[in-house]
N, C-alpha and C positions, 0 to 999 in steps of 0.2 A: 168372518165366516159365520154361516148359519149354524145354529145348534144342531147336534146330531138328531135330537128328538124331533125338531122341526123338519129336518130333511126327510126323515123316515115318514113322518106324517104327510108331508107334501108328496112323497112318492106314492103313498097309498091313495090319497085323495085325487091326485092328478096323474096317476098311472105312469109316472117317471118317463117322460118323453125322451127319446134318443135323437141324435143328429138326423136320423132318417125321417123323423116326423116333427122337426122343430116348428115353432110358430111362424107366422107370416111376418112378424116384426121382431126386431131385437129389443131387449130390455136390459140395458147396462146401467150400473150405478158407478159413479166416479169414486176413485180411491179404493180402499179395502173395506171389507165388511166390518162394521163396528162391533167390537166385543164388549160384553157387559158383565157376564158372570165369571166368577173365579175359575171355574173349570174350563171355560172357553179360553181364557188367557193361558192357563196351564197347557191345554192341548195345543194352542198356537205355538207356545214356546217349545214344546216337544217336537213339533213338525219342523220348525226353523232350526232346531239344534241337529236333529237327525239328518235333515235334508239341507244342511247349511251350504252345500255347493250352489244351490239355487239362488242364494242371496249374497254371493260374493260381489265385490265391487266391479269385477270385470264382466258381469252379466249384462247384456244389452237387450236381450229379448227373453221373456219368461212366460211360461204358462204353468200355473199351480193347479193341480187337480186333486181334490179331496173327495174321494168316493165314500159311500157309506159302509162298504164291506171290503173292498179291495185295498191293496196298499196305496198309500198316499204317494204322489209323484210330483216332480218338477222337471219340466223339459224346457230347453231354450238354447240360446247362443251366447257364447262368451267371447270377448275380444282379448286375446292373449298377445304376448310378445312375438309369437310366431304366426299370428293371423287370427282367424276365427275358428271356433270349435263348437260343434253341436254336442249337447249333453242331455242325459236323463239321469236323475238321481231318484231312487225309489226306496221306500221303507221295505224291510224284509217281510213285514206283515202289517196288517192294518193296525196303526198305533192306538186308535181309539179302543179297540177291543183287547189288543195285546197288553196295554197298560191300564186297562179297566177304568177308563174315564166314565163319569156319569154325572148328569145334572142333578141327581138326588144327593143332597147334603149328607144323608145318613150313610152313603156309600163312599165317602171320602176316605182315602188311604194314602199312605206314603208310597210313592212310586219313583223309580229311577229310569231315565232314558239315556243316561250318560254312556252306557255300554252298547247301545243299539247301533249297529253298523249298517249304513245304507248300501244299496247295490248301485254302483256308479258306472256309467258308460260315457265315454267321450270320443269324439272323432273329428278330425280336421274338416272344415267346411269352407268352400270357396267364398271369397269376399263378395263376389257378385250375387251369389245365392243368399248370403247373409243379408245383404242390402235389400233384396227383393222381399225376404220374409219380414224384415223390419218395416218395410213400406206397407205390408198387409196389416201388421199390428197398428201402425200409425193411422192408416186410413179408417179402420174400424173404431179405434179408441178416440179419435178426434172428431168424428162425425156426430154432430149434435142430434141428428135424427135417430141415432141408436140409443139415445138416452130419454126419448120421449116417454111420458107416462101413458099407460093404457088402462082400460077398464080391468078390474080385478080378474074377471073371468077370461080375459084375453092373455093373461100372463101364465105361462106354463113353467113350473119349476121342475128342474131335473134333479135326480138324486145325487149326481155329481156336482160339486161346487168348483167353478173355474174362476181364476183371477189372472188377468193379463197385465204385463208391464212391458213398455218399450223405452229404452234409454240409448238409442243408437246414435243420435245426433248430439252435438255439443249442447249442453244445458237442457237436454230433453229428458223428461221423466214423466210418463203418463201411465197411470194405473186405473183399471176398472175391473169390477167383478160382474159376473153374469147373474142377473135376477130372473131372466127368462130367455131361453134360446130362440134365436131367429136365424135368418139366412146368412147374416154376416158373421156373427159369433160362431155359427156352425162351421164356417170356412176356417176360422182360426183353430177350432178343435181338430179338423182334418189335418191341418199343417202341423199343429203341435204334436199330434200323435205320429205323424210322418217324421218329424225331427227326432223323436224318441226312437223310432224304429231304425232310422239312419244311424244314430249314435251307437246303436247296438249291432251294427254291421249290416243293416238292411240295404236294399238297392237304392242307389242315387236316383235312378229313374222313377222310383215310387215317390221320392220326395219332390222331384221336379213335377210329376203329375199332380200331386196334391197342391203345390204352389200355383200351378197353371189353372187348376180348377177354381181355387179361391180368387185368383186374379180375374178370371172371367166373370165370376159372380159379382165381383166388386167393380167391374168395368175398368180394370187397370190394363 
């Protein structure tokens, strides 16, 4: 994950592009963003502890969203004994600010996130729809064209940090994070948000619409 300071700087300098005005090309990086500073590791541990539902072994599709000001969330699909389940787990408030993280060593303090309870929503999801969503993740994350480097001025950083994982097939585990939004990663954002909305009781038609829109853009 990028540091919070870098994200805010990027948002100011590059005016925080949204899915509505994503770049013409995708800029993904394989794996998860490398952490270097102590506060980055601590913040990452807090997110994974509070939103631990998103990293259980039964999760087969995942979208991690780390916004600069809103609560951190994980949306995805889990394969359970009873079939597939759409879920969203969200922090009750932005953990960075609630727990007073800071890149400034002089601001280090003892903090506890053990008692922070997430807001969790889960809802049964048909197997066919689960497979379609996993296919979208797979298409975007395995396409080498989405990892091509571009000139620095062509990469647009968004204020939100997104990381995607798909583990739907046997021995499959592909993860990438968004270094710059493009038309393909934009589609995953639509679907990831639709999964979260569906898990919270939203219309199945809205989820189907988001999936179809992403499939059309990807030529599926």
